[in-house]
N, C-alpha and C positions, 0 to 999 in steps of 0.2 A: 275518166273524164271525157274521153273521145266518144265513148258509148252514149253518155248522156247528152253530149252535143248533138250526136246523130239522132237520138230519141226526140229532142226538142225540134230538130229540123223536120223529122218525119211527121210530127204532130201538127206542123204548119202547112204541109204540102197539099192536103186534100182540096183546098180551094179557098176562095176569098168571099166571105159572106159579110156584108155590111148591114147592120140592123138599124132601122129607123133613121136612115140618112147619115149615120156616123161614118166618118172618114177612115176609121180604124176597123179592120176586119176582125171577125170572131174566129178564133182558132183554138186548138187544144194545147198550144205551146205553153201556156202558163202551167198546165199540169206537169209538163216536163221540167219546167223551172222549179216548181215546188218539189218534185221528186229528186232533182239533182241536189238541192239544198238539204232535204231531209235525209237522203241516203249517203251522199258523199261528204256532207258537212259544209260549214260556211265557206272556207277557203276553196276547197275543191269544187263545190257546187258553183260558186261564182266564176271560177276558172273555166268550168265546162261551158257556161254561158258565154264567156269571153271568147272561147275557141269558136263557138258557133258564129258569133258576131264578126270575128276576124275572117272567117270563111265567106260570110255574107259580104263584107267590105271588099273582099277579093273578087267579088262578082258572081259567086255561086248562088243559084236561084233557090235558096233554102227557106224563104219566108212564104207566108200565105200567098197563094196564087202564083208561086214561082218567082217571087221578087228577090232581087239581090243587087249588089253594087252600092256605091257610096251614096247614091240618091236616097236610099231608104233612111239614112241618118239625118236627113233634113225634111223628111215627110211627116205626115200626121202620126205615124207609129213610132217615131224616134224616141220619144220619152218613155214609151212602154218598153222598147228594146233596152234602154239604159236601166229602166226599172227592173227588168229581168235580172240583171246582174246584182243589184241591191237586194231584190226580193229573194233570190237564191241564197245570198249571204245571210240574210236575216232568218229565213226558214232554217238554214243549217245551224246558225248560232243558237236559236231557240231549241232545236232538237238536241244539239250537243249538250245543252245545259240540263237536260232531263236525266234524272237518276235512272229511270227505266222508261224505255220508249213505249208509249201507250197511244191508242187511237185518239183519245181526247187531247193529249199533249201535242201530237203531230197536227191534229185538226186546228188547234189554236195557232200553232206555228205557221201553218199554211195560210190561215186567214190573215194573220198579222203581216207576214212577209210576202206571201204569194199573191195576196189580194191587196191589202192595205198599202204596203210599200210600193208595189207596182203602180197602183192608182195614184198614190201621192206624187210619184215622179211623172207618170204618163199623162195625167189629165192637164196639169199646168203647161207642160211642154206642148201638148196637142193644141191647147188654147192659143198659145203664143204663135205657133207655126201656122195655124189655120186662120187666125184672126177672129175666131169665134170667142165671145166672152166666156170667162172661166165658169160662171154659173151655168151657162147653157151647155158647155162642154161636159161639165160634171153631170148634168141632167141626162145628156145623151149617153154618158157612160154607164148609167144605171142599167142599160140593156145588157151589160156584161155580167151583172151581179148574179143572176140565177145560175148561169153556166159556171161561173167561177166558184160559187158555193159547191156545186156538184164536183168540180175538179178538186177542191180542197178535201171533200169527203173521200174521193177516190184516192188522193194522195195519202190521207191518213190510213185508209184501209190497206193500201198496198204496202206502205212503210211499216205498219204494225205487223203485217203478215211476214214481210221480209225479216223484221227484227226477231220474230218468233222462230222462223225457220232457220235463219242464219244470223245470229246476233252480231257476229263480227263484221257483217256487211254494213251496218248502220253506225256511222261515227257519232260518238257521244262522249261526254266527259272531258272534252278538250284534247282527246288523245289523237296523236298523229300516227300515220302508218303508211 
């Protein structure tokens, strides 16, 4: 879990890119969230994200552009950070339910949990915190879709490869270990 918390942190450090005036930066962190859920499973994937968020809350600069501290939990990205936890859980739950881990199965899990769930939490919270109408916030968030689709594809490819090379590494079938 600590390794995946570190991976998510590293994927956010390169910088802070805001597209089309959106207050939320573009990062690769959702790839780490998707991978945490897909490989660690629902519970451990969500716990990995919570570990990262605890370190951020303690002030470590682990988010895009070196942000950290309690202030990030009241900023425009707050909903996405909360969505990371739910997203990792849903990705993990969907992968755990698969009889056999496949590229398409993981892709669907990553799209539902790592994109859909994260957006479902992030967009409304961003709208409330920024005072921008929900429809406008959702429209601005469309800028994230192409990159998130690529991240979901990468998650599916990586997870399927890990499952083939080391099947015990990917949690499925509700098994705990």
